C-alpha positions as CSV (number, residue, x, y, z in Angstrom):
1,M,87.7,97.8,136.8
2,T,84.3,96.6,135.7
3,L,81.4,98.5,134.4
4,T,79.8,98.2,137.9
5,E,82.7,99.4,139.6
6,L,83.4,102.2,137.2
7,D,79.6,103.4,138.1
8,T,80.5,103.5,141.6
9,Y,83.4,105.5,141.2
10,F,81.7,108.0,138.7
11,R,78.8,108.2,141.6
12,S,81.3,108.9,144.1
13,F,82.4,112.4,142.8
14,L,79.2,113.3,140.3
15,A,76.5,113.0,143.1
16,I,74.4,111.8,140.5
17,D,71.6,111.0,143.0
18,S,71.4,114.5,144.3
19,Y,69.7,115.8,141.3
20,P,66.4,114.0,141.1
21,A,64.4,116.5,139.4
22,D,66.7,115.7,136.2
23,P,65.2,114.0,133.6
24,S,68.2,113.0,132.0
25,R,68.5,109.3,133.1
26,N,72.0,109.6,134.4
27,G,74.2,106.9,134.9
28,I,74.7,103.7,132.9
29,Q,72.2,103.9,129.8
30,I,73.5,100.8,127.9
31,Q,75.5,98.2,129.8
32,N,77.9,95.9,128.2
33,S,77.7,92.0,127.9
34,A,78.8,91.4,131.8
35,P,78.8,94.5,133.8
36,D,80.0,92.6,136.9
37,E,82.9,90.7,135.2
38,K,84.3,92.4,132.1
39,R,87.1,94.2,132.5
40,I,87.2,97.9,131.4
41,G,90.5,99.0,129.6
42,K,89.2,102.0,127.5
43,V,86.9,104.7,128.1
44,A,85.7,107.2,125.3
45,F,84.4,110.7,126.2
46,A,82.3,113.0,123.9
47,V,79.4,115.7,124.6
48,D,76.7,113.9,122.7
49,A,76.0,110.2,122.1
50,C,75.3,110.9,118.5
51,A,75.9,108.3,115.8
52,E,79.3,109.7,114.9
53,T,80.5,109.5,118.6
54,I,79.4,106.2,118.9
55,R,80.9,105.1,115.6
56,R,84.1,106.4,116.6
57,A,84.0,105.0,120.0
58,A,83.3,101.7,118.8
59,A,86.0,102.0,116.1
60,Y,88.3,102.7,119.0
61,G,87.7,99.8,120.7
62,A,86.2,101.7,123.8
63,D,84.4,99.5,126.7
64,V,82.6,102.6,127.8
65,L,81.5,105.8,126.1
66,F,80.9,108.6,128.8
67,V,78.7,111.7,127.3
68,H,77.0,114.9,128.5
69,H,74.2,114.3,126.5
70,G,72.8,110.6,126.4
71,L,69.9,109.2,124.6
72,F,67.1,108.8,126.9
73,W,65.5,111.8,128.5
74,G,62.9,110.9,130.9
75,Q,59.9,108.9,129.3
76,C,60.0,105.5,127.7
77,E,60.9,106.0,123.8
78,P,60.7,103.2,121.0
79,I,63.8,102.2,120.0
80,T,63.4,102.9,116.1
81,A,65.2,104.7,113.3
82,Q,68.1,106.8,114.5
83,L,68.1,105.6,118.1
84,Y,67.8,102.2,116.9
85,R,71.0,102.6,115.0
86,R,72.7,104.3,117.7
87,V,71.7,101.5,120.3
88,K,72.8,98.6,117.8
89,T,76.3,100.3,117.3
90,L,76.8,100.3,121.1
91,L,75.6,96.4,121.2
92,D,77.5,95.2,118.4
93,A,80.7,96.8,119.8
94,D,79.7,95.8,123.2
95,T,80.4,99.5,124.3
96,A,78.5,100.7,127.4
97,L,77.1,104.2,127.4
98,Y,77.5,106.3,130.7
99,A,75.8,109.6,130.7
100,C,75.8,112.6,133.2
101,H,73.7,115.8,132.2
102,I,72.9,118.1,135.1
103,P,75.3,116.8,137.7
104,L,78.1,117.4,135.3
105,D,76.8,120.8,134.9
106,A,76.6,121.7,138.6
107,N,79.7,119.7,139.8
108,E,82.1,121.9,141.6
109,E,85.5,119.7,140.9
110,V,84.8,118.5,137.0
111,G,81.6,120.6,136.1
112,N,81.0,122.5,133.0
113,N,80.2,125.9,135.0
114,Y,82.8,125.8,137.7
115,G,85.5,124.4,135.1
116,L,84.5,127.9,133.0
117,A,84.9,129.8,135.9
118,R,88.5,128.5,137.1
119,R,89.4,129.3,133.3
120,I,88.8,133.0,133.7
121,G,89.9,133.0,137.2
122,L,86.4,133.7,139.1
123,E,86.8,134.3,142.8
124,Q,84.3,134.2,145.5
125,L,82.4,131.5,143.9
126,E,78.7,130.9,144.8
127,P,76.1,128.9,143.2
128,F,73.8,130.5,140.9
129,G,71.1,130.0,138.6
130,L,67.9,127.6,139.5
131,W,66.4,125.1,137.2
132,R,63.7,122.7,138.3
133,G,64.8,123.7,141.9
134,M,68.2,122.9,141.4
135,S,71.1,125.0,141.5
136,I,73.1,124.4,138.4
137,G,75.4,127.2,137.5
138,V,78.0,129.6,139.4
139,A,78.6,133.1,140.0
140,G,81.7,135.3,141.3
141,C,84.1,138.2,141.0
142,L,86.9,138.6,138.4
143,P,90.2,139.6,140.4
144,E,90.4,142.6,137.9
145,A,88.1,144.4,135.8
146,L,88.1,142.9,132.0
147,T,86.4,144.1,128.7
148,A,83.9,141.5,127.0
149,E,86.8,140.7,124.6
150,Q,89.5,140.0,127.1
151,L,87.0,137.8,128.9
152,A,86.1,135.8,125.8
153,K,89.7,135.2,125.1
154,K,90.0,133.9,128.7
155,L,86.9,131.8,128.3
156,F,88.6,130.2,125.1
157,P,92.3,130.2,125.6
158,H,93.1,127.9,122.5
159,G,91.7,130.4,120.0
160,E,87.9,129.4,119.6
161,Q,85.2,132.0,119.1
162,P,82.2,132.4,121.0
163,L,79.0,132.2,119.0
164,H,77.8,135.8,120.3
165,V,78.9,138.7,122.3
166,L,76.1,141.2,123.1
167,P,78.0,144.1,124.9
168,F,75.2,145.7,126.4
169,G,76.3,146.2,129.9
170,N,79.3,147.7,131.9
171,K,82.4,148.3,129.8
172,R,84.7,146.9,132.5
173,I,83.3,143.6,133.8
174,R,84.0,142.3,137.2
175,T,81.0,140.2,138.2
176,V,80.2,137.1,136.2
177,A,77.4,134.5,136.2
178,I,77.6,131.3,134.4
179,I,75.4,128.4,133.0
180,S,76.5,126.5,130.2
181,G,74.6,124.9,127.2
182,G,71.0,126.0,126.3
183,A,70.6,128.4,129.1
184,G,69.7,131.8,127.1
185,D,66.4,132.2,129.3
186,D,68.6,132.4,132.5
187,A,70.0,135.9,131.4
188,E,66.8,137.2,133.2
189,Q,68.1,135.8,136.5
190,A,71.6,137.2,136.1
191,A,70.3,140.5,135.3
192,A,67.7,140.2,138.4
193,A,71.0,139.6,140.5
194,G,72.7,142.5,139.1
195,F,75.8,140.6,137.3
196,D,78.2,142.5,134.8
197,V,77.9,139.8,132.4
198,Y,76.1,136.3,131.7
199,I,78.1,133.4,130.3
200,T,76.1,130.8,128.5
201,G,76.1,128.4,125.5
202,E,73.5,129.8,123.3
203,I,71.4,132.8,123.3
204,G,68.0,133.0,121.3
205,H,66.6,135.9,119.4
206,E,64.1,136.7,122.1
207,Q,66.8,137.3,124.6
208,Y,68.6,140.1,122.4
209,H,66.2,142.8,123.3
210,F,65.9,141.7,127.0
211,A,69.9,141.8,127.6
212,L,69.8,145.4,125.7
213,E,67.2,146.9,127.5
214,A,68.5,145.4,130.9
215,G,71.8,146.8,130.1
216,L,73.4,143.0,130.8
217,T,76.5,141.8,128.5
218,V,76.0,138.0,127.3
219,I,78.7,135.8,125.9
220,A,76.9,132.7,124.4
221,G,80.3,130.7,123.9
222,G,78.5,128.0,122.0
223,H,76.3,125.0,123.7
224,Y,79.0,122.4,122.3
225,Q,82.0,124.5,123.1
226,T,80.7,125.2,126.9
227,E,80.1,121.9,127.5
228,T,83.6,120.1,126.5
229,V,84.7,121.3,129.4
230,G,83.2,118.7,132.3
231,V,83.6,115.6,130.0
232,S,87.3,116.6,129.6
233,L,87.7,117.2,133.0
234,V,86.3,113.8,134.0
235,M,88.4,112.1,131.6
236,K,91.5,113.4,132.9
237,K,90.6,112.7,136.4
238,L,89.8,108.8,135.6
239,G,93.1,108.7,133.5
240,E,95.3,109.9,136.3
241,E,93.3,108.5,139.2
242,K,92.5,104.8,137.8
243,G,94.9,104.7,134.9
244,L,92.9,103.7,132.2
245,E,93.2,104.7,128.6
246,T,91.1,107.4,127.3
247,V,90.2,109.7,124.4
248,F,88.1,112.5,123.8
249,I,85.9,112.3,120.6
250,D,85.6,115.8,119.2
251,V,82.3,116.1,117.1
252,P,81.6,119.8,117.3
253,T,78.2,121.3,116.0
254,G,79.3,124.9,115.5
255,L,76.2,125.6,117.9
């Protein structure tokens, strides 16, 4: 499989072209030296295209680094300072960079939000949350009522801790809305729709009093922790379907 073929494969289920309002430059951000010829053997996965993940992908010998947060966000940027060093490391290692932002948040098969919904056993799933006219989250009902503490344990079954739990709503939770990452502002959409709890990555100071006054429970699981889900699911799918060697590069921020 070449980089061009890998791009076709990712696009076959990530529906990258269905999110034209996403400024994230989804797809190949840095190509390798021969995208139509060089065979891809190793693919690394990470949340962020930061210096540490790029360095570790290069050391691993990855032909491609797949990330949720890429290097380029819409406008043309001068490749200087930190951006230059990140790009240079990729070019020196001949490691291609592939980014998938909003399409990976929203994807029903391998996305962050639907992946989190499956973790907690959410049923009757429906799209939730608009951003720039795009539906990016998911909502549904739990098969049985849970407390905020019980729900947080289901959300992070390996013992990770959410950053914040604001238990301001119903003590027994049935209806849930989810948008991963930095979607604290969308607590207003969850409250307006009458959900018991809103799950996101991070919540800001200004959302505390809104949630309290709206009677909305909020679980802020961490921007990073809620967005390891999608890249891990894509990694699993690629390994199983194409037999390529894969690795997840874990560089948590604690945020």
